[in-house]
N, C-alpha and C positions, 0 to 999 in steps of 0.2 A: 525768368522770374517765376518763383513759385510761392505758394502760400506760406511755406515754412520760412522763407526769407523775409516775407512781410511780417510774420509773427516776430521774428528776431529783431527787426527794426523797431517795432512798437515796444517790445520788452526792453531793449537797450535804451530807448528814449526814456523809458520809465525808471529803470534802475541806474543808469548813467555810469556803470562800470562794466567792463567786459567780464571780469571774474564773477561778480554778483549775478549778472544776467545768465552766464553759462551755468552757474550753480542752480539758479532758478529753473532753467530749461532742461537741466540734467544732460548737458552736452559739454564737450571740451571747449575751453577758451579759444584754442586755435581754430576749431571747427566753426565756432561762432564768428570769429574775426574773418575767416576765409569766406564764409557765406555772405557776410555783409559786404566785403570787398568785391565779390563777384557781382552782387546786385548793383553796387555803385558803378562798377565798370560797365555793366549792361545798360544802366540808365544814363551813363555819362555825367553823373552828378555825384559829388562827394556829399554824403548824407550826414556824416559824423566827423567831428574834429576830436582827435585822440591826443591825450596828454597824460602826464604823470598824475594829475589831479582827477582824472576821470575821462569819460567819453560823453560828449554832448552833441546835440544836433547842430548842424550848420544852419545858416539862415535859409538855404535852399532845402535842407532837410526838414526844417520847421514848416516850410511852405508845402512840402510834399506829404507830410505826415497825415493830414486829414484825408488825402486821396488814398493813402495806403490803408488807413482804417476803414474807409468806405469800401475798398476792394475786399477786405476781409469780411465785412458785413455782407456784401453782395454774395460772396462765396457761401456763407452760412445760409443765406436766404435761398440760394440755388439748391443746396443740398436738401433743405427742408421742403421746398416746392417739388423737387424731384421725388422725394419720399412720398408726398401726397399723391402725386400722379402715377408713381410706379407701384410695384407690388408691396412696398412697405406701407403699412396702414398709417403709421404715425412715427414721427421722430421726436423724441423728448430731449430737451437740453436740461441737464442737471448741473447746477452750479454748486461746487463744493470747495471748501477751503480746509487746509490742514496745516498744522504747525510742525509736523515732523516728516522727514522724507521716507522713513521706513514703511509708510502706508501705501506708497504708490503701487507696488506689486499687488497688494490686496484689492486696491481700487480697480485695477485692470480686470481682475477676476470678477468683481462686482458688475462691471460693465457687460461682461459676457452674458449675464442673466437677461439682458434686454435684447439679445439676438440681433445686434446691429441697429436696433430701433432707437438708440439713444446716443446723444453726444454728451460726454462727460467733460465739463470744464473744470480743471483742477488747478488750484492756485495755492502756493505755499505762502503763508502770511504769518505775522506774529499773532500771538493769542489775543492781544488787545484789539488788533484790526479785525480778527475773526468775530469776536464778541460784538463789536460795533456793527459789522455787516449783518450779523444775525438779528440784532435789534432793529435794523432798518429793513429787514426782510429782503436783503440783497443776495442771500444764499439759501439754497434748498436744504443743505446739510452742512455740518461742521464737525470736525474731529479735533479735540483738544487733549493735551496731556496735562493733567492736573497733578501737581506734586504737593502733598500735604506736609506740613511741618510737624514732624513727630519727634518728641523729646525722648531720648533714651535715658533709662535709669541706671 
């Protein structure tokens, strides 16, 4: 079991389709499915029921999801505490949402400016979701593509 598999479970529970989740995570659908299947095998529990209508948590999966989220949170807390105790003076978490996938390579370069002292949480969302999260101060930054209606003569 690894952090990546736990992340895949939480995102699949959120998106409820393998393809949408794979696209969101920028991985292949087969890679996502294989990783989830390996975790299910390791745990001995089927977390998801798969059908043509989508993928949803089983009752056992719903019961385990809070523990999975807790493990992910504990992992982040461990990293932050280790940063405080180690040679890293501080670790910053920057929450950022974007509406277009072409920005990911640029954001990776941006993260290098922090010399490993930052965690960049990147989420791809719709423009309306991003605007709403900015209003509620749930994001530190947001990048939107605005398209103006231009009438040609």
